[in-house]
C-alpha positions in Angstrom: 0.0 0.0 0.0 1.4 3.4 -1.1 1.0 6.2 1.4 0.6 9.6 -0.1 2.3 12.5 1.6 -0.2 15.0 2.9 0.3 18.6 2.0 0.7 21.0 4.9 -2.7 22.7 5.4 -1.0 25.7 7.0 0.7 27.0 3.9 -2.5 28.3 2.2 -3.4 30.1 5.4 0.0 31.6 5.7 -0.1 32.7 2.1 -3.4 34.5 2.6 -2.1 36.2 5.7 1.0 37.4 3.8 -1.3 38.8 1.0 -3.5 40.5 3.5 -0.4 42.1 5.2 1.0 43.3 1.8 -2.5 44.7 0.9 -2.7 46.6 4.2 0.8 48.0 3.7 -0.1 49.1 0.2 -3.0 51.0 1.5 -1.5 52.4 4.7 2.1 53.3 3.4 1.0 56.3 1.3 -0.9 57.7 4.3 2.2 57.3 6.5 4.3 59.0 3.9 2.0 62.0 3.8 1.9 62.2 7.6 5.7 62.0 8.0 6.1 64.5 5.2 3.9 67.0 7.0 6.6 67.4 9.7 9.2 68.2 7.1 11.1 71.5 7.8 12.1 72.1 4.2 9.8 74.3 2.0 9.2 71.4 -0.4 8.2 67.7 -0.3 11.0 65.5 0.8 10.8 61.9 2.1 12.3 61.0 4.4 12.6 64.4 5.9 16.1 65.6 6.9 14.7 67.8 9.7 11.4 67.8 11.5 9.2 70.7 12.4 5.6 71.7 13.0 6.0 74.8 11.0 3.5 73.8 8.4 0.8 72.9 11.0 1.2 76.4 12.5 1.0 77.9 9.0 -2.1 75.9 8.3 -3.8 76.9 11.5 -3.0 80.6 10.9 -4.2 80.5 7.2 -7.6 82.2 6.9 -8.4 80.6 3.6 -8.1 77.1 5.0 -10.0 78.0 8.2 -12.8 79.6 6.2 -12.9 76.6 3.8 -13.1 74.2 6.7 -16.0 76.2 8.2 -17.9 76.2 5.0 -17.3 72.5 4.4 -18.3 71.7 8.0 -21.5 73.7 7.9 -22.6 72.2 4.5 -21.7 68.7 5.6 -23.6 69.1 8.9 -26.8 70.4 7.1 -26.5 67.7 4.4 -26.1 65.0 7.0 -29.3 66.0 8.9 -31.4 66.5 5.7 -30.1 63.4 3.9 -30.5 61.1 7.0 -34.0 62.3 7.7 -35.2 62.1 4.1 -33.3 58.8 3.5 -35.1 57.1 6.5 -38.5 58.1 5.2 -37.7 57.1 1.6 -36.3 53.7 2.8 -39.4 53.0 4.9 -41.7 53.8 1.9 -39.7 51.7 -0.6 -39.2 48.6 1.6 -42.5 48.4 3.5 -45.1 49.6 1.1 -46.2 48.6 -2.4 -47.5 51.4 -4.6 -47.7 52.2 -8.3 -44.4 53.6 -9.6 -42.3 52.2 -6.7 -39.6 50.8 -9.0 -39.4 54.0 -11.0 -39.2 56.1 -7.8 -36.4 53.8 -6.4 -34.5 54.2 -9.7 -34.9 57.9 -9.7 -33.6 58.2 -6.1 -30.6 56.0 -6.8 -29.8 57.7 -10.2 -27.3 60.3 -8.7 -24.9 57.4 -8.0 -24.9 56.4 -11.6 -24.5 59.9 -13.1 -20.9 61.4 -13.0 -20.6 64.2 -10.6 -19.4 66.6 -13.3 -22.6 66.0 -15.2 -24.7 66.4 -12.1 -22.9 69.6 -11.1 -23.3 71.2 -14.5 -26.9 70.3 -14.8 -27.7 71.6 -11.3 -25.8 74.9 -12.1 -27.9 75.5 -15.2 -31.2 74.5 -13.5 -30.7 76.5 -10.3 -29.5 79.6 -12.2 -32.5 79.3 -14.6 -34.9 79.5 -11.6 -33.1 82.4 -9.9 -31.3 80.4 -7.2 -28.1 82.4 -6.8 -27.3 81.6 -3.1 -24.2 79.4 -3.5 -24.4 78.0 0.0 -27.9 76.8 -0.4 -27.1 75.5 -3.9 -24.2 73.5 -2.5 -26.5 72.0 0.2 -29.1 71.0 -2.4 -26.5 69.4 -4.7 -24.9 67.5 -1.8 -28.2 66.2 -0.5 -29.1 64.9 -4.0 -25.7 63.2 -4.2 -25.7 61.7 -0.7 -29.3 60.6 -0.1 -29.0 57.4 -2.1 -26.4 56.1 0.3 -28.6 56.7 3.3 -31.5 54.9 1.5 -29.2 51.9 0.8 -27.8 51.6 4.3 -31.2 51.9 6.0 -32.9 49.6 3.5 -30.3 47.0 4.1 -31.4 46.9 7.8 -35.1 47.1 7.0 -34.9 44.0 4.7 -33.8 41.8 7.6 -35.9 43.6 10.2 -38.2 41.4 12.3 -41.6 43.0 12.2 -42.8 40.8 15.1 -41.1 43.1 17.6 -43.2 46.0 16.4 -46.3 43.9 16.6 -45.4 42.9 20.2 -44.9 46.6 21.2 -48.3 47.6 19.7 -50.0 44.7 21.3 -48.8 45.9 24.7 -50.4 49.3 24.1 -47.9 51.4 22.2 -49.2 53.5 19.3 -47.4 53.7 16.0 -45.4 56.8 16.9 -44.2 55.3 20.2 -43.4 52.0 18.4 -41.3 53.8 15.8 -39.4 55.9 18.3 -38.8 53.3 21.0 -38.6 50.1 19.0 -38.1 50.6 15.2 -35.6 53.5 15.3 -33.2 52.0 17.8 -33.0 48.8 15.8 -32.3 50.9 12.7 -29.4 52.7 14.5 -26.6 50.9 12.6 -28.0 51.7 9.2 -28.8 55.3 10.2 -25.4 55.9 11.6 -23.7 54.4 8.5 -25.8 56.6 6.2 -25.1 59.7 8.3 -21.4 59.0 8.3 -21.3 58.4 4.6 -23.3 61.6 4.0 -21.0 63.7 6.2 -17.7 62.4 4.7 -18.9 62.5 1.1 -20.2 66.0 1.5 -17.2 67.3 3.3 -14.8 65.8 0.8 -16.8 66.5 -2.4 -15.0 68.5 -5.1 -16.3 67.6 -8.6 -19.9 68.7 -7.7 -18.9 71.6 -5.5 -16.7 73.3 -8.1 -19.8 74.1 -10.2 -22.0 75.4 -7.4 -19.5 77.2 -5.1 -19.1 81.0 -5.2 -16.5 83.5 -4.0 -17.9 83.5 -0.5 -18.6 79.7 -0.3 -15.3 78.0 -1.1 -15.3 74.5 0.4 -12.1 73.1 1.8 -11.4 70.8 -1.3 -11.7 73.8 -3.6 -9.4 75.9 -1.4 -6.9 73.0 -1.4 -7.1 72.7 -5.2 -6.6 76.5 -5.7 -3.6 76.4 -3.3 -2.0 73.5 -5.2 -2.3 75.5 -8.5 0.2 78.1 -7.3 2.1 76.4 -4.4 3.2 72.8 -3.6 4.5 72.8 -0.1 4.0 70.5 3.0 1.0 72.6 4.0 -1.0 70.2 1.9 0.5 67.2 3.8 -0.3 68.8 7.1 -4.0 69.4 6.1 -4.2 65.8 4.8 -2.7 64.5 8.1 -5.3 66.5 10.1 -8.1 65.1 8.0 -6.9 61.5 8.4 -6.7 62.2 12.2 -10.3 63.5 12.2 -11.4 60.4 10.3 -9.7 58.1 12.9 -11.4 60.0 15.7 -14.8 59.6 13.9 -14.2 55.8 13.7 -13.4 55.7 17.4 -16.6 57.5 18.2 -18.5 55.1 16.0 -17.0 52.2 17.9 -17.9 53.9 21.1 -21.6 54.5 20.3 -22.3 51.9 17.6 -20.1 48.8 17.5 -18.2 48.3 14.2 -19.8 44.8 13.9 -23.3 46.5 13.8 -22.0 49.2 11.5 -20.8 46.8 8.8 -23.8 44.5 9.3 -22.2 41.5 11.1 -24.5 39.7 13.5 
């Protein structure tokens, strides 16, 4: 009887782990380069830096154009997050729980901004809003960003609704709760993961949007990505790296807050 040599089952697992490590390094290394370069003392990009300094962070924090751009982006993103989240919840409830004529058409219409390029959407909105006399650039930016971000809220909330157990709502109503109390105390808490995910996507995508904003912004409503673009047209210094490092740090803080109030497992939909 010939005995066959068994292959070591650990090798495929080790190979997968190595690929995962290389993939993570491929994603993280450019971010680390930007963060390290932001502490460069030289007036140009240099990696690795010969001398370290926080000069570019001080310059960034004392630059009125970057501070004003951050304020405009934050105000717009905050307004867009509230409007898109509230509207997305209502739209998701209507599309998932009710059957009505034109439901598929409405769903396709609400999801269409994802399919259209941002440049096309921005130009179309610019022409339409100007034709009806809407010349308030801040409001125009909020309208454009809401149209762009609301499909993501609908998708995240709908994903939770499709696996939602309606029996918990029926149990609450059988115990005397009306429809409003049932929604506020039972339904909405169970939708928290989808709502938080949609709100987070809305805020990040609105804050970071450039292609759509460049068409709708005005002289007094320059968002941070537009200010950064205009700065790069005339200067290329480590101020850009310092700003990028601060934005990465803000995103990390946002993830920690998400983990604090909504577990990552719930956020990504892992039971």
